[in-house]
C-alpha positions in Angstrom: 1.3 -77.6 -24.2 1.3 -76.0 -27.7 3.8 -76.7 -30.3 6.2 -73.9 -31.0 5.9 -72.9 -34.6 8.7 -70.9 -36.3 8.4 -69.2 -39.7 10.8 -70.0 -42.5 12.7 -66.9 -41.9 13.0 -67.8 -38.1 14.2 -71.2 -38.9 16.7 -69.9 -41.2 18.0 -67.5 -38.5 18.1 -70.2 -36.1 20.0 -72.5 -38.6 22.7 -69.9 -39.0 22.0 -68.2 -42.2 22.4 -64.7 -40.5 25.8 -65.9 -38.7 26.6 -67.4 -35.5 25.6 -64.4 -33.2 22.0 -64.4 -34.5 21.9 -68.2 -34.3 22.9 -67.9 -30.6 20.5 -65.0 -29.9 17.8 -67.1 -31.7 18.5 -70.4 -29.5 18.1 -68.2 -26.4 14.6 -66.8 -27.7 13.4 -70.2 -28.8 14.3 -71.7 -25.4 12.5 -69.0 -23.4 9.6 -69.5 -25.9 9.4 -73.2 -25.2 9.4 -72.5 -21.4 6.7 -70.0 -21.8 4.5 -72.4 -23.8 4.4 -69.8 -26.7 2.8 -70.9 -29.7 4.9 -68.8 -32.0 7.3 -65.8 -31.7 6.4 -62.3 -32.6 8.2 -59.5 -34.3 9.1 -56.6 -32.1 9.7 -53.0 -33.1 12.1 -52.0 -30.5 13.9 -53.1 -27.3 15.3 -51.6 -24.1 18.5 -53.6 -22.8 19.1 -53.8 -19.0 22.1 -56.0 -19.7 24.5 -53.1 -19.7 24.3 -52.8 -16.1 27.5 -54.5 -14.6 26.7 -57.5 -12.6 30.0 -59.5 -12.5 32.5 -60.9 -15.1 29.6 -62.8 -16.7 28.1 -59.7 -17.9 31.2 -58.7 -19.6 31.7 -62.3 -21.1 28.3 -62.4 -22.6 28.6 -59.1 -24.2 32.1 -59.8 -25.7 31.0 -63.3 -27.0 28.3 -61.5 -28.9 30.6 -58.9 -30.3 33.1 -61.7 -31.2 30.5 -63.3 -33.1 29.5 -60.2 -35.0 26.3 -59.5 -33.4 24.3 -56.3 -34.3 20.9 -55.3 -33.0 18.3 -55.4 -35.8 15.4 -53.1 -34.3 16.1 -49.7 -32.7 17.4 -50.5 -29.2 18.1 -48.2 -26.1 20.3 -48.8 -23.1 19.3 -48.8 -19.7 21.5 -47.4 -16.8 25.0 -48.8 -16.4 27.4 -48.9 -13.4 29.2 -45.6 -14.6 28.6 -41.9 -15.1 30.5 -41.5 -18.3 30.1 -37.5 -18.1 31.0 -37.3 -14.7 33.4 -40.4 -14.0 34.8 -39.1 -10.9 31.5 -39.4 -9.1 31.8 -43.1 -8.9 33.9 -44.2 -5.8 34.8 -47.9 -6.8 37.3 -47.6 -9.6 37.3 -51.4 -10.5 33.5 -51.3 -10.8 33.7 -48.0 -12.8 36.3 -49.5 -15.3 34.0 -52.9 -15.7 31.1 -50.5 -16.1 32.4 -48.5 -18.8 33.8 -51.5 -20.5 30.4 -53.0 -20.6 28.4 -49.8 -21.5 31.0 -49.6 -24.6 30.4 -53.2 -25.6 26.6 -52.6 -25.9 27.2 -49.5 -27.9 29.4 -51.6 -30.2 26.5 -54.0 -31.0 24.6 -51.0 -32.3 22.5 -50.0 -29.3 21.9 -46.4 -28.8 23.8 -45.0 -25.6 20.6 -43.5 -24.0 21.7 -45.0 -20.5 18.4 -44.3 -18.9 15.9 -46.4 -16.9 13.1 -44.3 -18.3 13.2 -44.5 -22.1 9.7 -43.6 -22.3 10.9 -40.1 -21.6 12.7 -40.0 -25.0 11.4 -38.6 -28.2 10.8 -41.9 -29.9 8.6 -44.3 -27.8 6.4 -47.0 -28.7 2.6 -46.5 -29.4 -0.5 -48.4 -28.5 -0.5 -52.1 -29.6 3.3 -52.4 -30.5 5.1 -55.4 -29.6 8.5 -54.6 -27.9 10.9 -56.1 -25.7 11.9 -53.9 -22.9 13.8 -54.9 -19.9 14.0 -52.8 -16.4 10.7 -53.4 -14.2 9.7 -49.6 -14.4 10.2 -49.1 -18.1 8.0 -52.4 -18.6 5.3 -51.3 -16.3 5.2 -47.7 -18.0 5.3 -49.1 -21.4 2.5 -51.7 -20.9 0.3 -49.4 -18.7 0.6 -45.8 -19.9 1.5 -46.3 -23.5 -0.3 -49.3 -24.1 2.6 -51.3 -26.1 3.2 -54.9 -25.2 6.2 -56.3 -23.4 6.5 -59.1 -21.2 9.1 -59.1 -18.2 12.6 -59.5 -20.0 15.5 -59.8 -18.0 19.1 -59.7 -18.8 20.4 -61.4 -21.9 17.1 -62.3 -23.1 16.7 -58.5 -23.8 19.7 -58.2 -26.0 18.8 -61.5 -27.6 15.5 -60.2 -28.6 17.2 -56.9 -30.1 19.5 -59.1 -32.3 16.8 -61.5 -33.6 13.8 -58.8 -33.7 11.8 -61.4 -32.1 10.2 -62.3 -28.8 8.1 -65.3 -27.4 4.4 -64.7 -28.1 3.5 -65.2 -24.4 2.7 -63.5 -21.2 1.9 -59.8 -21.7 2.4 -60.1 -25.4 -0.9 -61.5 -25.5 -4.4 -60.0 -25.1 -5.7 -62.5 -22.5 -2.8 -61.9 -20.1 -3.4 -58.1 -19.8 -6.7 -58.4 -18.1 -7.0 -57.0 -14.6 -7.1 -59.2 -11.6 -8.0 -57.3 -8.7 -9.5 -53.7 -8.3 -8.4 -51.1 -5.9 -11.0 -48.4 -5.0 -8.9 -45.3 -4.3 -11.6 -43.0 -3.9 -11.6 -42.8 0.0 -8.3 -41.2 -0.5 -9.9 -37.9 -1.6 -7.8 -34.9 -2.1 -4.7 -36.9 -1.2 -4.8 -38.4 -4.6 -3.7 -34.7 -5.7 -0.6 -34.9 -3.6 2.8 -36.0 -5.1 3.3 -38.4 -2.1 0.0 -40.4 -3.1 1.7 -42.3 -5.9 4.8 -43.8 -4.5 3.0 -44.8 -1.5 -0.2 -46.2 -3.4 2.4 -48.1 -5.7 4.2 -49.6 -2.8 1.1 -50.6 -1.0 -0.5 -52.2 -4.1 2.8 -53.9 -5.4 2.9 -55.6 -1.9 -0.6 -56.8 -2.0 -1.0 -58.2 -5.7 2.6 -59.2 -6.4 2.7 -60.1 -9.9 -1.1 -59.7 -10.6 -2.6 -56.7 -12.7 -4.3 -54.0 -10.4 -7.1 -51.9 -11.7 -7.3 -48.4 -9.9 -10.5 -46.7 -9.5 -10.9 -43.1 -8.6 -7.6 -41.8 -9.9 -7.9 -38.1 -10.8 -8.3 -37.6 -14.6 -5.6 -34.9 -14.5 -2.9 -37.2 -13.0 0.4 -36.8 -15.0 2.9 -39.2 -16.3 5.5 -38.4 -13.4 2.9 -39.5 -11.0 1.9 -42.6 -13.0 5.8 -43.4 -13.3 6.2 -43.0 -9.5 3.3 -45.5 -9.1 4.5 -48.0 -11.4 8.0 -48.0 -10.2 7.1 -48.6 -6.6 4.5 -51.2 -7.5 7.3 -53.0 -9.7 9.6 -52.9 -6.9 7.5 -53.9 -3.8 5.8 -56.5 -6.0 6.2 -57.5 -9.5 3.7 -55.5 -11.2 4.3 -55.2 -14.9 0.9 -53.9 -15.9 -1.7 -51.8 -14.3 -4.9 -50.2 -15.4 -6.3 -46.7 -14.1 -10.0 -46.5 -15.0 -10.6 -43.5 -17.3 -6.9 -42.9 -17.9 -4.8 -45.8 -19.2 -5.5 -47.0 -22.5 -6.7 -50.7 -21.7 -8.4 -49.9 -18.6 -11.9 -51.6 -18.2 -14.9 -49.6 -17.8 -16.4 -51.7 -15.1 -14.8 -53.8 -12.4 -17.7 -55.4 -11.3 -16.4 -59.1 -12.0 -13.2 -58.4 -9.9 -12.3 -58.7 -6.2 -12.2 -55.1 -4.9 -10.0 -53.9 -2.3 -10.5 -50.3 -0.6 -7.6 -48.1 0.0 -7.9 -46.1 3.1 -5.5 -43.0 4.0 -4.4 -44.7 7.0 -2.9 -47.7 4.9 -0.6 -45.2 3.1 0.5 -43.3 6.2 1.5 -46.6 7.5 3.4 -47.3 4.2 5.2 -44.0 4.7 6.4 -45.0 8.0 7.4 -48.4 6.8 9.6 -46.7 4.0 11.0 -44.1 6.2 13.3 -43.9 9.4 12.0 -42.1 12.3 15.0 -39.9 12.7 15.6 -36.2 12.4 19.3 -36.2 11.3 20.0 -36.5 7.5 23.3 -36.9 5.7 22.1 -36.1 2.1 19.2 -36.2 -0.3 18.9 -38.3 -3.5 15.9 -37.8 -6.1 15.3 -39.2 -9.4 14.7 -42.7 -9.5 13.5 -43.7 -11.9 15.3 -41.0 -13.8 13.8 -37.4 -13.3 11.8 -35.9 -16.2 12.5 -32.6 -17.7 9.5 -31.1 -15.9 10.7 -32.8 -12.3 14.1 -31.3 -13.0 12.5 -27.7 -13.7 10.6 -28.0 -10.6 13.6 -28.9 -8.6 15.4 -25.8 -10.3 12.3 -23.7 -9.0 12.6 -25.1 -5.3 16.4 -24.7 -4.8 16.6 -21.0 -5.8 17.0 -19.1 -2.6 18.7 -19.9 0.8 21.7 -22.5 0.2 21.7 -26.1 0.7 23.2 -27.4 3.7 23.6 -31.0 2.7 24.7 -33.0 -0.5 21.9 -33.2 -2.9 21.9 -35.5 -5.9 19.5 -35.8 -8.8 19.6 -38.5 -11.2 18.5 -38.2 -14.8 19.0 -39.2 -18.4 21.7 -37.6 -20.3 19.2 -36.4 -23.0 17.4 -34.6 -20.4 20.8 -33.2 -19.0 21.3 -31.8 -22.4 17.8 -30.3 -22.6 18.5 -28.7 -19.3 21.7 -27.2 -20.4 20.2 -25.9 -23.6 17.7 -23.9 -21.4 19.8 -22.8 -18.6 18.2 -25.1 -16.0 21.2 -27.2 -15.4 23.3 -24.0 -14.4 20.5 -23.1 -12.0 20.7 -26.6 -10.5 24.4 -26.8 -10.3 24.8 -23.4 -8.9 22.6 -24.3 -6.1 24.9 -27.2 -5.2 22.8 -30.0 -6.9 25.1 -32.9 -8.3 23.5 -34.1 -11.5 24.1 -37.8 -12.0 23.5 -39.3 -15.4 23.8 -42.8 -17.0 23.4 -44.6 -13.8 21.7 -44.1 -10.4 22.7 -43.6 -6.8 21.4 -46.8 -5.6 23.1 -49.1 -7.9 26.5 -47.8 -8.0 29.0 -46.5 -5.5 28.4 -42.7 -5.5 27.1 -41.9 -2.1 29.5 -41.7 0.7 29.8 -45.0 2.7 29.5 -43.0 6.0 26.0 -41.8 5.2 23.3 -43.4 7.1 20.2 -41.3 6.7 19.2 -40.3 3.2 16.1 -38.7 2.1 14.2 -39.5 -1.3 11.1 -38.7 -3.1 11.1 -42.2 -4.7 9.3 -45.2 -3.4 11.6 -47.4 -5.5 14.7 -45.9 -4.2 13.2 -46.1 -0.6 12.7 -49.9 -1.0 16.0 -50.7 -2.6 18.5 -48.4 -0.9 18.7 -50.3 2.3 19.7 -53.5 0.9 21.9 -52.0 -2.1 23.9 -49.3 -0.5 23.1 -49.8 3.5 21.2 -46.5 4.3 17.9 -45.9 6.0 15.7 -43.8 3.7 13.3 -41.1 4.5 10.4 -40.7 2.0 9.2 -37.1 1.1 7.8 -34.8 -1.6 10.3 -32.9 -3.6 9.6 -29.8 -1.7 10.2 -31.8 1.6 13.5 -33.0 0.3 14.6 -29.3 -0.6 13.5 -27.9 2.7 15.4 -30.7 4.7 18.7 -30.3 2.6 18.2 -26.6 3.3 17.7 -27.1 7.0 20.4 -29.9 7.3 17.6 -32.1 9.0 14.4 -34.0 8.2 11.6 -31.6 7.7 8.2 -32.9 6.8 5.0 -31.0 6.1 2.8 -33.4 7.8 
């Protein structure tokens, strides 16, 4: 077991030179470093805090304790979704949850965090570059930062994330180190052929591979070179939900992918496997109560595509779109928001429909284009999901029943 070495600066922070808040946060970071057998700490360039999502009184107690001690973040820090849509507060049905959620989100802004309230901080203008050490929480943000951007973050949960932001330090352990970032198992996706050019391939593939590897590091072979960030987002989010994937490599696409997988065990992915995954994530029903897309938060391009799809015959069912407030602002500037809202799309920001009480409790069958939403919604909000493409979601909302292309 290595001995943890702290610099003189870090020893001073731990000893209270910068105040009790920094000392408290430093004790948390040092404690985690010792648990992780880290030899040292690493300076981070940014943090993304998930602690602003209300999980009970302890969430408020910790945030207020930090504020009372005078805590301020010392690196650029973005905030994950909270339990409240601050722009459309009437959307949240649980008023007690809404009040607590607002109080918690406000508390973190008071610590100096930027009120981004998005689970997809990689869609913001300032995102970390290759090799940067960061401390991000929220599973889909972690896997995207590690895999697609090539930044380095381990899995940081609530409270540890804000302590890293306050100290500017994280344990040099786990995925902060190069040796922990090597692939552990290869997945040959080439038998999927043209299906890899479909939108549905990526949430299904992510759910399958996450279920198989757990917290391993998959290496994907055969992913088309023109795959976009939205498809990689959908893959990573589903893999992080079904398993604990925090980093994946796609040969020829992601920055740290190996050129050869000869030294890895190889699993072949067949189309029949993904068809089974779709059935596993979907209820075999035709009735439908609502549609919810945008988990993780829909990108600007995805919102524009939705706007193109909803122009035409009216939607017969409630349709929810979750996105970041920054994306909503951009949509408003370009007139796209007006198109969406005129078509009956309810745009949700600052939170997501599967983490807070927005959808009606009487709705039992809800369609989504997200593998993550389909994985978590049954347990979180007691609905049976149906997984489809964005076009299938719109066609179903328009028909008032489930409409699938295949």
